[in-house]
C-alpha positions as CSV (number, residue, x, y, z in Angstrom):
1,M,45.5,-23.5,-28.4
2,A,45.4,-24.2,-24.7
3,Y,42.1,-24.8,-23.1
4,T,41.4,-23.7,-19.5
5,E,39.2,-26.0,-17.6
6,L,36.4,-24.1,-15.8
7,P,35.5,-25.0,-12.2
8,V,32.5,-27.2,-11.7
9,R,29.7,-25.3,-9.9
10,T,26.9,-26.6,-7.9
11,R,23.6,-25.0,-8.8
12,G,22.5,-22.4,-6.3
13,V,25.8,-22.0,-4.5
14,C,27.4,-19.4,-6.7
15,C,26.7,-16.7,-4.2
16,E,25.8,-16.9,-0.6
17,L,22.4,-15.5,-0.2
18,E,20.4,-14.8,2.9
19,P,17.3,-17.0,3.1
20,A,14.3,-15.2,1.5
21,P,11.2,-14.6,3.6
22,E,8.4,-17.0,3.0
23,P,5.5,-15.6,1.0
24,A,3.2,-16.0,4.0
25,E,5.5,-13.7,6.0
26,L,5.1,-10.9,3.4
27,G,1.3,-11.0,3.3
28,A,0.6,-7.7,5.0
29,A,3.3,-5.8,3.0
30,V,2.0,-7.3,-0.3
31,E,-1.6,-6.2,0.5
32,V,-0.4,-2.6,1.3
33,L,1.6,-2.4,-1.8
34,K,-1.2,-3.8,-4.0
35,A,-3.6,-1.2,-2.5
36,L,-1.1,1.6,-3.2
37,A,-0.4,0.4,-6.7
38,D,-3.6,1.9,-8.0
39,P,-3.1,5.6,-8.9
40,T,-6.5,6.7,-7.6
41,R,-6.0,4.9,-4.3
42,L,-2.5,6.3,-3.9
43,S,-3.8,9.8,-4.5
44,M,-6.6,9.2,-2.0
45,V,-4.1,8.2,0.7
46,V,-2.0,11.3,0.0
47,T,-5.2,13.4,0.2
48,L,-6.0,11.8,3.6
49,R,-2.5,12.3,4.8
50,K,-2.7,16.0,4.2
51,H,-5.9,16.4,6.3
52,E,-5.9,16.2,10.1
53,E,-9.6,15.9,10.3
54,P,-11.6,13.0,8.9
55,V,-12.6,13.5,5.2
56,C,-16.2,12.9,4.1
57,I,-16.8,10.5,1.2
58,C,-19.0,13.3,-0.4
59,D,-15.8,15.4,-0.6
60,L,-13.9,12.6,-2.2
61,V,-16.6,12.1,-4.7
62,A,-16.4,15.8,-5.6
63,V,-12.6,15.9,-5.9
64,Y,-12.1,12.7,-7.9
65,A,-15.2,13.0,-10.1
66,L,-16.0,9.4,-9.6
67,G,-19.2,7.8,-8.4
68,Q,-19.8,7.1,-4.8
69,P,-19.8,3.3,-5.3
70,T,-16.4,3.6,-7.0
71,I,-15.0,5.7,-4.2
72,S,-16.4,3.3,-1.6
73,H,-14.7,0.4,-3.4
74,H,-11.4,2.2,-3.3
75,M,-11.9,3.0,0.4
76,R,-12.7,-0.6,1.2
77,V,-9.5,-1.8,-0.5
78,L,-7.5,0.7,1.5
79,R,-9.3,-0.2,4.8
80,D,-8.8,-4.0,4.1
81,A,-5.0,-3.3,3.6
82,G,-5.0,-1.5,7.0
83,L,-4.2,1.9,5.7
84,I,-7.3,3.9,6.7
85,E,-10.1,3.9,9.2
86,S,-13.6,5.1,8.8
87,E,-16.5,6.1,11.0
88,K,-20.1,6.7,10.0
89,R,-21.8,10.0,10.9
90,G,-25.4,10.0,10.0
91,L,-25.6,9.1,6.3
92,W,-22.0,9.8,5.5
93,R,-18.7,7.9,6.1
94,F,-15.6,9.8,7.1
95,Y,-12.1,8.5,6.4
96,T,-8.7,9.1,8.0
97,L,-5.3,7.7,7.5
98,R,-4.6,5.3,10.4
99,R,-2.4,7.0,13.0
100,D,-0.8,3.7,14.1
101,L,0.7,2.8,10.7
102,P,4.0,1.0,10.9
103,P,6.9,3.4,10.6
104,A,8.0,2.0,7.2
105,I,4.6,2.5,5.7
106,R,4.3,6.0,7.2
107,R,7.7,6.9,5.7
108,L,6.7,5.5,2.3
109,I,3.5,7.6,2.3
110,D,5.4,10.7,3.6
111,D,8.0,10.3,0.8
112,I,5.3,10.1,-1.9
113,A,3.3,13.0,-0.5
């Protein structure tokens, strides 16, 4: 039986890969994806996308049957990720999807909605 000698390969040079982005470069995208990974928050973003006018937190509490502190927590995560804006009117907070979202994020939300 004849043996065929296999070529010697150097680790990591089997395929030519483009350099990967550094984790620090992906920070904003990671935060957006983490925020959208929660089903409730994703649903809230889709709800906000469908409404031109700001949505009151009281309406979100009624729709999602969650307590106001839980809704506020979800909204804070979405705001910290840069997905939504809020304004206070009297006792209530009103939320909107940011109009200046990057095109890729806007397309992602549009595709989901």
